[in-house]
C-alpha positions, 0 to 999 in steps of 0.5 A: 129444650132450653139454654142456660147462661149464668143465672139465667135459664131459658125454657122453650115449649108449646102449650099443652092443655094438661099443663095449663089445667094443672097450673089452674088447679094448683093456683085455685088450691092455693086460694082460700076462696076456692077451698071455701067455695068447694066446701060450700057446694058440698054443703049445699049438696049434703043439705039437699040430700038431707031435705030430700030424705027428711021430706020422704020420711014425713011425706012433705017433699013431692020430688026428692030426686029433683032436690038431690039432682040439684045438689049434685049439679051444684057440685059438678058445676063447681068441679068443672070451674078449673077445667073451663078456666083452663080450656079458656086460657089454653085457647089463648096460650095455645094459639100463640105457638111456641113460647119462650120463658127466660127466668133470671135474678130479676124475674121472668119474661114470657114471649110468644108470637104476639106477646111479650110479658115481663113479671118481676119477683116483687109480684111473683112472690110464691111458687109451687112445684109439681112433677111437671111444672113450677107454678108461680103465684102473684102476691095475695094482695094483688089478686090471683094471677099466676104463671107456669114453667113446664119442666119439659122446656128445660135443657135437663135435670141440672137446669131444673135444679138451677131454676129451683135455686133461683125460685128459692132465692127470689120467692117462697114455696107455697 
């Protein structure tokens, strides 16, 4: 449900948790620290299993199950970060009702009941596409900000192609 005029596309949509969650996951996957963090938690888990097994073999570890459980908890907590982040963000976005995003040659403008935010292409320098979303990322030097545009908010497949063309002209695919 969108309207297009010239080099300007309008998307109209209400927030859905699945889309916010997907956008958060895409954003996290694009950062080095997230990949490092996930590997580190898996390393901690593997180390606790190795210590537990070694302790069992030499009889030095009194409670190996607790060690393995600790390593598992570390991994589970790390894997919950995207869901918890998305849930928190969704509570904020979802409470705003219907959202409108206008994308043109200057950047994007998102408006809802209580917000009006404009972001120029100089800040949103990269994007990733999923089957349901376009996820726009801030420049690496400015932090880990992002915005997302659900394809369902567009008027049709032709608008999806036009949006992709604008993004390809103004940003870089991540």
